[in-house]
PyMOL Python script that loads the backbone (N, CA, C, O; Angstrom):
from pymol import cmd

cmd.read_pdbstr("""\
ATOM      1  N   ASN A   1      12.302   8.014 -30.110  1.00  0.00           N
ATOM      2  CA  ASN A   1      12.811   9.322 -30.484  1.00  0.00           C
ATOM      3  C   ASN A   1      12.917  10.172 -29.217  1.00  0.00           C
ATOM      4  O   ASN A   1      11.923  10.327 -28.507  1.00  0.00           O
ATOM      5  N   PRO A   2      14.088  10.723 -28.916  1.00  0.00           N
ATOM      6  CA  PRO A   2      14.256  11.487 -27.672  1.00  0.00           C
ATOM      7  C   PRO A   2      13.445  12.773 -27.606  1.00  0.00           C
ATOM      8  O   PRO A   2      13.250  13.312 -26.516  1.00  0.00           O
ATOM      9  N   GLY A   3      12.971  13.276 -28.725  1.00  0.00           N
ATOM     10  CA  GLY A   3      12.215  14.518 -28.729  1.00  0.00           C
ATOM     11  C   GLY A   3      10.723  14.335 -28.541  1.00  0.00           C
ATOM     12  O   GLY A   3       9.971  15.310 -28.566  1.00  0.00           O
ATOM     13  N   THR A   4      10.280  13.098 -28.351  1.00  0.00           N
ATOM     14  CA  THR A   4       8.851  12.848 -28.193  1.00  0.00           C
ATOM     15  C   THR A   4       8.573  12.260 -26.824  1.00  0.00           C
ATOM     16  O   THR A   4       9.493  11.845 -26.120  1.00  0.00           O
ATOM     17  N   GLY A   5       7.314  12.224 -26.452  1.00  0.00           N
ATOM     18  CA  GLY A   5       6.934  11.642 -25.172  1.00  0.00           C
ATOM     19  C   GLY A   5       5.434  11.473 -25.099  1.00  0.00           C
ATOM     20  O   GLY A   5       4.708  11.834 -26.025  1.00  0.00           O
ATOM     21  N   CYS A   6       4.979  10.925 -23.995  1.00  0.00           N
ATOM     22  CA  CYS A   6       3.557  10.691 -23.782  1.00  0.00           C
ATOM     23  C   CYS A   6       3.118  11.327 -22.485  1.00  0.00           C
ATOM     24  O   CYS A   6       3.902  11.467 -21.547  1.00  0.00           O
ATOM     25  N   LEU A   7       1.869  11.707 -22.443  1.00  0.00           N
ATOM     26  CA  LEU A   7       1.250  12.254 -21.234  1.00  0.00           C
ATOM     27  C   LEU A   7      -0.092  11.580 -21.044  1.00  0.00           C
ATOM     28  O   LEU A   7      -0.710  11.162 -22.023  1.00  0.00           O
ATOM     29  N   PRO A   8      -0.568  11.461 -19.791  1.00  0.00           N
ATOM     30  CA  PRO A   8      -1.896  10.881 -19.588  1.00  0.00           C
ATOM     31  C   PRO A   8      -2.977  11.781 -20.166  1.00  0.00           C
ATOM     32  O   PRO A   8      -2.810  12.998 -20.246  1.00  0.00           O
ATOM     33  N   ASN A   9      -4.071  11.178 -20.562  1.00  0.00           N
ATOM     34  CA  ASN A   9      -5.198  11.911 -21.119  1.00  0.00           C
ATOM     35  C   ASN A   9      -5.924  12.646 -19.984  1.00  0.00           C
ATOM     36  O   ASN A   9      -6.474  11.994 -19.097  1.00  0.00           O
ATOM     37  N   PRO A  10      -5.939  13.973 -19.989  1.00  0.00           N
ATOM     38  CA  PRO A  10      -6.598  14.712 -18.902  1.00  0.00           C
ATOM     39  C   PRO A  10      -8.111  14.533 -18.876  1.00  0.00           C
ATOM     40  O   PRO A  10      -8.748  14.911 -17.894  1.00  0.00           O
ATOM     41  N   ARG A  11      -8.700  13.973 -19.914  1.00  0.00           N
ATOM     42  CA  ARG A  11     -10.150  13.763 -19.946  1.00  0.00           C
ATOM     43  C   ARG A  11     -10.566  12.464 -19.264  1.00  0.00           C
ATOM     44  O   ARG A  11     -11.753  12.231 -19.036  1.00  0.00           O
ATOM     45  N   GLU A  12      -9.584  11.615 -18.939  1.00  0.00           N
ATOM     46  CA  GLU A  12      -9.879  10.364 -18.259  1.00  0.00           C
ATOM     47  C   GLU A  12      -9.667  10.531 -16.757  1.00  0.00           C
ATOM     48  O   GLU A  12      -8.718  11.187 -16.328  1.00  0.00           O
ATOM     49  N   ILE A  13     -10.542   9.945 -15.970  1.00  0.00           N
ATOM     50  CA  ILE A  13     -10.399  10.009 -14.520  1.00  0.00           C
ATOM     51  C   ILE A  13      -9.250   9.106 -14.112  1.00  0.00           C
ATOM     52  O   ILE A  13      -9.173   7.950 -14.527  1.00  0.00           O
ATOM     53  N   GLN A  14      -8.370   9.643 -13.302  1.00  0.00           N
ATOM     54  CA  GLN A  14      -7.190   8.924 -12.843  1.00  0.00           C
ATOM     55  C   GLN A  14      -7.112   8.976 -11.330  1.00  0.00           C
ATOM     56  O   GLN A  14      -7.563   9.948 -10.724  1.00  0.00           O
ATOM     57  N   GLN A  15      -6.549   7.950 -10.708  1.00  0.00           N
ATOM     58  CA  GLN A  15      -6.207   7.991  -9.299  1.00  0.00           C
ATOM     59  C   GLN A  15      -4.759   8.432  -9.222  1.00  0.00           C
ATOM     60  O   GLN A  15      -3.905   7.882  -9.917  1.00  0.00           O
ATOM     61  N   VAL A  16      -4.473   9.415  -8.389  1.00  0.00           N
ATOM     62  CA  VAL A  16      -3.111   9.939  -8.267  1.00  0.00           C
ATOM     63  C   VAL A  16      -2.641   9.751  -6.838  1.00  0.00           C
ATOM     64  O   VAL A  16      -3.331  10.120  -5.888  1.00  0.00           O
ATOM     65  N   PHE A  17      -1.454   9.170  -6.697  1.00  0.00           N
ATOM     66  CA  PHE A  17      -0.818   8.995  -5.401  1.00  0.00           C
ATOM     67  C   PHE A  17       0.482   9.777  -5.384  1.00  0.00           C
ATOM     68  O   PHE A  17       1.342   9.577  -6.242  1.00  0.00           O
ATOM     69  N   GLY A  18       0.632  10.673  -4.406  1.00  0.00           N
ATOM     70  CA  GLY A  18       1.867  11.428  -4.247  1.00  0.00           C
ATOM     71  C   GLY A  18       1.835  12.764  -4.956  1.00  0.00           C
ATOM     72  O   GLY A  18       0.930  13.060  -5.736  1.00  0.00           O
ATOM     73  N   GLY A  19       2.852  13.568  -4.663  1.00  0.00           N
ATOM     74  CA  GLY A  19       2.938  14.903  -5.236  1.00  0.00           C
ATOM     75  C   GLY A  19       4.271  15.196  -5.883  1.00  0.00           C
ATOM     76  O   GLY A  19       4.642  16.360  -6.036  1.00  0.00           O
ATOM     77  N   GLY A  20       5.000  14.159  -6.266  1.00  0.00           N
ATOM     78  CA  GLY A  20       6.307  14.338  -6.898  1.00  0.00           C
ATOM     79  C   GLY A  20       6.203  14.874  -8.317  1.00  0.00           C
ATOM     80  O   GLY A  20       5.135  14.852  -8.929  1.00  0.00           O
ATOM     81  N   ARG A  21       7.323  15.350  -8.825  1.00  0.00           N
ATOM     82  CA  ARG A  21       7.345  15.906 -10.181  1.00  0.00           C
ATOM     83  C   ARG A  21       7.150  14.831 -11.251  1.00  0.00           C
ATOM     84  O   ARG A  21       6.469  15.067 -12.249  1.00  0.00           O
ATOM     85  N   TYR A  22       7.740  13.663 -11.050  1.00  0.00           N
ATOM     86  CA  TYR A  22       7.672  12.600 -12.055  1.00  0.00           C
ATOM     87  C   TYR A  22       6.687  11.525 -11.612  1.00  0.00           C
ATOM     88  O   TYR A  22       6.659  11.129 -10.447  1.00  0.00           O
ATOM     89  N   CYS A  23       5.888  11.066 -12.554  1.00  0.00           N
ATOM     90  CA  CYS A  23       4.830  10.104 -12.254  1.00  0.00           C
ATOM     91  C   CYS A  23       4.924   8.892 -13.174  1.00  0.00           C
ATOM     92  O   CYS A  23       5.368   8.987 -14.318  1.00  0.00           O
ATOM     93  N   VAL A  24       4.495   7.752 -12.642  1.00  0.00           N
ATOM     94  CA  VAL A  24       4.321   6.547 -13.441  1.00  0.00           C
ATOM     95  C   VAL A  24       2.826   6.375 -13.677  1.00  0.00           C
ATOM     96  O   VAL A  24       2.057   6.237 -12.725  1.00  0.00           O
ATOM     97  N   ALA A  25       2.419   6.382 -14.922  1.00  0.00           N
ATOM     98  CA  ALA A  25       1.017   6.165 -15.298  1.00  0.00           C
ATOM     99  C   ALA A  25       0.874   4.718 -15.748  1.00  0.00           C
ATOM    100  O   ALA A  25       1.674   4.221 -16.540  1.00  0.00           O
ATOM    101  N   THR A  26      -0.157   4.047 -15.233  1.00  0.00           N
ATOM    102  CA  THR A  26      -0.388   2.645 -15.587  1.00  0.00           C
ATOM    103  C   THR A  26      -1.685   2.514 -16.377  1.00  0.00           C
ATOM    104  O   THR A  26      -2.509   3.428 -16.400  1.00  0.00           O
ATOM    105  N   GLU A  27      -1.848   1.380 -17.014  1.00  0.00           N
ATOM    106  CA  GLU A  27      -3.063   1.160 -17.801  1.00  0.00           C
ATOM    107  C   GLU A  27      -4.295   0.988 -16.918  1.00  0.00           C
ATOM    108  O   GLU A  27      -5.418   1.010 -17.421  1.00  0.00           O
ATOM    109  N   GLN A  28      -4.107   0.819 -15.619  1.00  0.00           N
ATOM    110  CA  GLN A  28      -5.228   0.734 -14.691  1.00  0.00           C
ATOM    111  C   GLN A  28      -5.719   2.126 -14.278  1.00  0.00           C
ATOM    112  O   GLN A  28      -6.544   2.247 -13.373  1.00  0.00           O
ATOM    113  N   ARG A  29      -5.218   3.167 -14.932  1.00  0.00           N
ATOM    114  CA  ARG A  29      -5.576   4.566 -14.662  1.00  0.00           C
ATOM    115  C   ARG A  29      -5.142   5.003 -13.265  1.00  0.00           C
ATOM    116  O   ARG A  29      -5.837   5.753 -12.580  1.00  0.00           O
ATOM    117  N   ILE A  30      -3.982   4.513 -12.872  1.00  0.00           N
ATOM    118  CA  ILE A  30      -3.380   4.916 -11.607  1.00  0.00           C
ATOM    119  C   ILE A  30      -2.073   5.613 -11.924  1.00  0.00           C
ATOM    120  O   ILE A  30      -1.293   5.151 -12.757  1.00  0.00           O
ATOM    121  N   GLN A  31      -1.839   6.738 -11.248  1.00  0.00           N
ATOM    122  CA  GLN A  31      -0.586   7.465 -11.406  1.00  0.00           C
ATOM    123  C   GLN A  31       0.127   7.507 -10.063  1.00  0.00           C
ATOM    124  O   GLN A  31      -0.449   7.893  -9.046  1.00  0.00           O
ATOM    125  N   TYR A  32       1.383   7.105 -10.079  1.00  0.00           N
ATOM    126  CA  TYR A  32       2.228   7.123  -8.887  1.00  0.00           C
ATOM    127  C   TYR A  32       3.203   8.283  -9.026  1.00  0.00           C
ATOM    128  O   TYR A  32       4.244   8.150  -9.668  1.00  0.00           O
ATOM    129  N   CYS A  33       2.870   9.407  -8.433  1.00  0.00           N
ATOM    130  CA  CYS A  33       3.693  10.618  -8.521  1.00  0.00           C
ATOM    131  C   CYS A  33       4.581  10.688  -7.283  1.00  0.00           C
ATOM    132  O   CYS A  33       4.404  11.547  -6.420  1.00  0.00           O
ATOM    133  N   LEU A  34       5.517   9.787  -7.215  1.00  0.00           N
ATOM    134  CA  LEU A  34       6.339   9.590  -6.026  1.00  0.00           C
ATOM    135  C   LEU A  34       7.807   9.906  -6.260  1.00  0.00           C
ATOM    136  O   LEU A  34       8.634   9.635  -5.390  1.00  0.00           O
ATOM    137  N   PHE A  35       8.150  10.468  -7.401  1.00  0.00           N
ATOM    138  CA  PHE A  35       9.551  10.544  -7.800  1.00  0.00           C
ATOM    139  C   PHE A  35      10.012  11.975  -8.029  1.00  0.00           C
ATOM    140  O   PHE A  35       9.282  12.799  -8.581  1.00  0.00           O
ATOM    141  N   SER A  36      11.242  12.256  -7.594  1.00  0.00           N
ATOM    142  CA  SER A  36      11.818  13.585  -7.804  1.00  0.00           C
ATOM    143  C   SER A  36      12.799  13.591  -8.974  1.00  0.00           C
ATOM    144  O   SER A  36      13.277  14.650  -9.380  1.00  0.00           O
ATOM    145  N   ASP A  37      13.100  12.410  -9.516  1.00  0.00           N
ATOM    146  CA  ASP A  37      14.004  12.345 -10.664  1.00  0.00           C
ATOM    147  C   ASP A  37      13.495  11.323 -11.681  1.00  0.00           C
ATOM    148  O   ASP A  37      12.791  10.372 -11.341  1.00  0.00           O
ATOM    149  N   PHE A  38      13.873  11.551 -12.927  1.00  0.00           N
ATOM    150  CA  PHE A  38      13.388  10.725 -14.024  1.00  0.00           C
ATOM    151  C   PHE A  38      13.918   9.295 -13.951  1.00  0.00           C
ATOM    152  O   PHE A  38      13.192   8.357 -14.278  1.00  0.00           O
ATOM    153  N   LEU A  39      15.167   9.112 -13.530  1.00  0.00           N
ATOM    154  CA  LEU A  39      15.758   7.774 -13.535  1.00  0.00           C
ATOM    155  C   LEU A  39      15.017   6.810 -12.610  1.00  0.00           C
ATOM    156  O   LEU A  39      14.725   5.679 -12.997  1.00  0.00           O
ATOM    157  N   SER A  40      14.713   7.252 -11.395  1.00  0.00           N
ATOM    158  CA  SER A  40      13.986   6.356 -10.482  1.00  0.00           C
ATOM    159  C   SER A  40      12.550   6.139 -10.969  1.00  0.00           C
ATOM    160  O   SER A  40      12.003   5.048 -10.816  1.00  0.00           O
ATOM    161  N   CYS A  41      11.949   7.159 -11.546  1.00  0.00           N
ATOM    162  CA  CYS A  41      10.603   7.037 -12.100  1.00  0.00           C
ATOM    163  C   CYS A  41      10.586   6.031 -13.245  1.00  0.00           C
ATOM    164  O   CYS A  41       9.716   5.162 -13.301  1.00  0.00           O
ATOM    165  N   ASN A  42      11.529   6.149 -14.138  1.00  0.00           N
ATOM    166  CA  ASN A  42      11.588   5.265 -15.299  1.00  0.00           C
ATOM    167  C   ASN A  42      11.844   3.819 -14.881  1.00  0.00           C
ATOM    168  O   ASN A  42      11.299   2.893 -15.481  1.00  0.00           O
ATOM    169  N   SER A  43      12.667   3.624 -13.859  1.00  0.00           N
ATOM    170  CA  SER A  43      12.929   2.286 -13.342  1.00  0.00           C
ATOM    171  C   SER A  43      11.657   1.663 -12.781  1.00  0.00           C
ATOM    172  O   SER A  43      11.370   0.495 -13.043  1.00  0.00           O
ATOM    173  N   ASP A  44      10.896   2.434 -12.011  1.00  0.00           N
ATOM    174  CA  ASP A  44       9.640   1.939 -11.448  1.00  0.00           C
ATOM    175  C   ASP A  44       8.604   1.692 -12.543  1.00  0.00           C
ATOM    176  O   ASP A  44       7.801   0.764 -12.448  1.00  0.00           O
ATOM    177  N   ALA A  45       8.627   2.514 -13.569  1.00  0.00           N
ATOM    178  CA  ALA A  45       7.677   2.348 -14.683  1.00  0.00           C
ATOM    179  C   ALA A  45       7.861   0.983 -15.348  1.00  0.00           C
ATOM    180  O   ALA A  45       6.885   0.340 -15.736  1.00  0.00           O
ATOM    181  N   GLN A  46       9.098   0.551 -15.476  1.00  0.00           N
ATOM    182  CA  GLN A  46       9.343  -0.765 -16.077  1.00  0.00           C
ATOM    183  C   GLN A  46       8.795  -1.876 -15.193  1.00  0.00           C
ATOM    184  O   GLN A  46       8.264  -2.864 -15.700  1.00  0.00           O
ATOM    185  N   THR A  47       8.917  -1.728 -13.885  1.00  0.00           N
ATOM    186  CA  THR A  47       8.403  -2.723 -12.942  1.00  0.00           C
ATOM    187  C   THR A  47       6.885  -2.795 -12.997  1.00  0.00           C
ATOM    188  O   THR A  47       6.305  -3.880 -12.944  1.00  0.00           O
ATOM    189  N   ARG A  48       6.242  -1.628 -13.105  1.00  0.00           N
ATOM    190  CA  ARG A  48       4.768  -1.570 -13.102  1.00  0.00           C
ATOM    191  C   ARG A  48       4.175  -1.702 -14.509  1.00  0.00           C
ATOM    192  O   ARG A  48       2.955  -1.662 -14.670  1.00  0.00           O
ATOM    193  N   HIS A  49       5.022  -1.858 -15.521  1.00  0.00           N
ATOM    194  CA  HIS A  49       4.575  -1.910 -16.922  1.00  0.00           C
ATOM    195  C   HIS A  49       3.798  -0.641 -17.263  1.00  0.00           C
ATOM    196  O   HIS A  49       2.737  -0.688 -17.886  1.00  0.00           O
ATOM    197  N   GLY A  50       4.354   0.495 -16.837  1.00  0.00           N
ATOM    198  CA  GLY A  50       3.725   1.791 -17.077  1.00  0.00           C
ATOM    199  C   GLY A  50       4.645   2.721 -17.832  1.00  0.00           C
ATOM    200  O   GLY A  50       5.603   2.291 -18.474  1.00  0.00           O
ATOM    201  N   LEU A  51       4.343   3.993 -17.746  1.00  0.00           N
ATOM    202  CA  LEU A  51       5.082   5.026 -18.456  1.00  0.00           C
ATOM    203  C   LEU A  51       5.414   6.150 -17.498  1.00  0.00           C
ATOM    204  O   LEU A  51       4.543   6.621 -16.766  1.00  0.00           O
ATOM    205  N   CYS A  52       6.668   6.588 -17.495  1.00  0.00           N
ATOM    206  CA  CYS A  52       7.077   7.710 -16.669  1.00  0.00           C
ATOM    207  C   CYS A  52       6.885   9.002 -17.458  1.00  0.00           C
ATOM    208  O   CYS A  52       7.191   9.057 -18.649  1.00  0.00           O
ATOM    209  N   TYR A  53       6.375  10.046 -16.792  1.00  0.00           N
ATOM    210  CA  TYR A  53       6.237  11.340 -17.439  1.00  0.00           C
ATOM    211  C   TYR A  53       6.517  12.448 -16.440  1.00  0.00           C
ATOM    212  O   TYR A  53       6.431  12.248 -15.228  1.00  0.00           O
ATOM    213  N   ASP A  54       6.849  13.609 -16.959  1.00  0.00           N
ATOM    214  CA  ASP A  54       7.140  14.800 -16.162  1.00  0.00           C
ATOM    215  C   ASP A  54       5.826  15.534 -15.929  1.00  0.00           C
ATOM    216  O   ASP A  54       5.215  16.042 -16.869  1.00  0.00           O
ATOM    217  N   ARG A  55       5.406  15.587 -14.697  1.00  0.00           N
ATOM    218  CA  ARG A  55       4.128  16.217 -14.345  1.00  0.00           C
ATOM    219  C   ARG A  55       4.096  17.698 -14.727  1.00  0.00           C
ATOM    220  O   ARG A  55       3.034  18.219 -15.065  1.00  0.00           O
ATOM    221  N   GLN A  56       5.229  18.376 -14.680  1.00  0.00           N
ATOM    222  CA  GLN A  56       5.272  19.794 -15.024  1.00  0.00           C
ATOM    223  C   GLN A  56       5.013  20.037 -16.498  1.00  0.00           C
ATOM    224  O   GLN A  56       4.697  21.160 -16.890  1.00  0.00           O
ATOM    225  N   ALA A  57       5.140  19.010 -17.321  1.00  0.00           N
ATOM    226  CA  ALA A  57       4.877  19.155 -18.755  1.00  0.00           C
ATOM    227  C   ALA A  57       3.386  19.337 -19.036  1.00  0.00           C
ATOM    228  O   ALA A  57       3.006  19.728 -20.139  1.00  0.00           O
ATOM    229  N   LEU A  58       2.535  19.053 -18.035  1.00  0.00           N
ATOM    230  CA  LEU A  58       1.090  19.208 -18.220  1.00  0.00           C
ATOM    231  C   LEU A  58       0.639  20.649 -18.106  1.00  0.00           C
ATOM    232  O   LEU A  58      -0.500  20.968 -18.447  1.00  0.00           O
ATOM    233  N   GLY A  59       1.517  21.529 -17.632  1.00  0.00           N
ATOM    234  CA  GLY A  59       1.139  22.925 -17.464  1.00  0.00           C
ATOM    235  C   GLY A  59       0.884  23.236 -16.005  1.00  0.00           C
ATOM    236  O   GLY A  59       1.386  22.533 -15.128  1.00  0.00           O
ATOM    237  N   PRO A  60       0.112  24.279 -15.728  1.00  0.00           N
ATOM    238  CA  PRO A  60      -0.134  24.674 -14.342  1.00  0.00           C
ATOM    239  C   PRO A  60      -0.730  23.530 -13.526  1.00  0.00           C
ATOM    240  O   PRO A  60      -1.617  22.813 -13.990  1.00  0.00           O
ATOM    241  N   ALA A  61      -0.233  23.376 -12.320  1.00  0.00           N
ATOM    242  CA  ALA A  61      -0.666  22.269 -11.467  1.00  0.00           C
ATOM    243  C   ALA A  61      -2.066  22.517 -10.916  1.00  0.00           C
ATOM    244  O   ALA A  61      -2.357  23.593 -10.394  1.00  0.00           O
ATOM    245  N   ASP A  62      -2.907  21.533 -11.037  1.00  0.00           N
ATOM    246  CA  ASP A  62      -4.221  21.534 -10.430  1.00  0.00           C
ATOM    247  C   ASP A  62      -4.262  20.293  -9.548  1.00  0.00           C
ATOM    248  O   ASP A  62      -4.396  19.184 -10.065  1.00  0.00           O
ATOM    249  N   PRO A  63      -4.149  20.450  -8.228  1.00  0.00           N
ATOM    250  CA  PRO A  63      -4.056  19.267  -7.372  1.00  0.00           C
ATOM    251  C   PRO A  63      -5.292  18.387  -7.398  1.00  0.00           C
ATOM    252  O   PRO A  63      -5.235  17.245  -6.940  1.00  0.00           O
ATOM    253  N   TYR A  64      -6.404  18.878  -7.917  1.00  0.00           N
ATOM    254  CA  TYR A  64      -7.633  18.091  -7.962  1.00  0.00           C
ATOM    255  C   TYR A  64      -7.985  17.631  -9.374  1.00  0.00           C
ATOM    256  O   TYR A  64      -9.069  17.095  -9.600  1.00  0.00           O
ATOM    257  N   ARG A  65      -7.086  17.836 -10.314  1.00  0.00           N
ATOM    258  CA  ARG A  65      -7.373  17.565 -11.710  1.00  0.00           C
ATOM    259  C   ARG A  65      -7.887  16.146 -11.959  1.00  0.00           C
ATOM    260  O   ARG A  65      -8.833  15.957 -12.723  1.00  0.00           O
ATOM    261  N   TYR A  66      -7.273  15.156 -11.323  1.00  0.00           N
ATOM    262  CA  TYR A  66      -7.659  13.764 -11.552  1.00  0.00           C
ATOM    263  C   TYR A  66      -8.332  13.139 -10.331  1.00  0.00           C
ATOM    264  O   TYR A  66      -8.503  11.921 -10.273  1.00  0.00           O
ATOM    265  N   ASP A  67      -8.708  13.955  -9.369  1.00  0.00           N
ATOM    266  CA  ASP A  67      -9.295  13.437  -8.146  1.00  0.00           C
ATOM    267  C   ASP A  67     -10.775  13.144  -8.380  1.00  0.00           C
ATOM    268  O   ASP A  67     -11.543  14.047  -8.710  1.00  0.00           O
ATOM    269  N   THR A  68     -11.166  11.909  -8.213  1.00  0.00           N
ATOM    270  CA  THR A  68     -12.553  11.523  -8.445  1.00  0.00           C
ATOM    271  C   THR A  68     -13.482  12.045  -7.360  1.00  0.00           C
ATOM    272  O   THR A  68     -14.702  11.946  -7.491  1.00  0.00           O
ATOM    273  N   ARG A  69     -12.915  12.604  -6.279  1.00  0.00           N
ATOM    274  CA  ARG A  69     -13.738  13.139  -5.192  1.00  0.00           C
ATOM    275  C   ARG A  69     -13.958  14.632  -5.319  1.00  0.00           C
ATOM    276  O   ARG A  69     -14.339  15.281  -4.345  1.00  0.00           O
ATOM    277  N   ARG A  70     -13.730  15.187  -6.486  1.00  0.00           N
ATOM    278  CA  ARG A  70     -13.943  16.624  -6.708  1.00  0.00           C
ATOM    279  C   ARG A  70     -15.350  17.008  -6.321  1.00  0.00           C
ATOM    280  O   ARG A  70     -16.283  16.237  -6.543  1.00  0.00           O
ATOM    281  N   PRO A  71     -15.526  18.198  -5.740  1.00  0.00           N
ATOM    282  CA  PRO A  71     -16.869  18.617  -5.339  1.00  0.00           C
ATOM    283  C   PRO A  71     -17.768  18.993  -6.504  1.00  0.00           C
ATOM    284  O   PRO A  71     -18.963  19.205  -6.296  1.00  0.00           O
ATOM    285  N   TYR A  72     -17.249  19.086  -7.711  1.00  0.00           N
ATOM    286  CA  TYR A  72     -18.086  19.447  -8.860  1.00  0.00           C
ATOM    287  C   TYR A  72     -17.855  18.527 -10.013  1.00  0.00           C
ATOM    288  O   TYR A  72     -18.477  18.686 -11.063  1.00  0.00           O
TER     289      TYR A  72
END
""", "prot")
cmd.dss("prot")
cmd.show_as("cartoon", "prot")
cmd.util.cbc("prot")
cmd.orient("prot")
């Protein structure tokens, strides 16, 4: 359904690589945020057997949200 989508669970610790708008989330809890457009993200998601999502859909950006090295 084009009106639905998925987002990673913010309660799970994730490794995040990159700062692009679109990310590929994998079942290994790794996110590759290396993409500026949905088409290239979606193509890579198929290769990695993951899911592409729009990072801006999560709300305000917190660059440390999924960083396991957070000071607190």
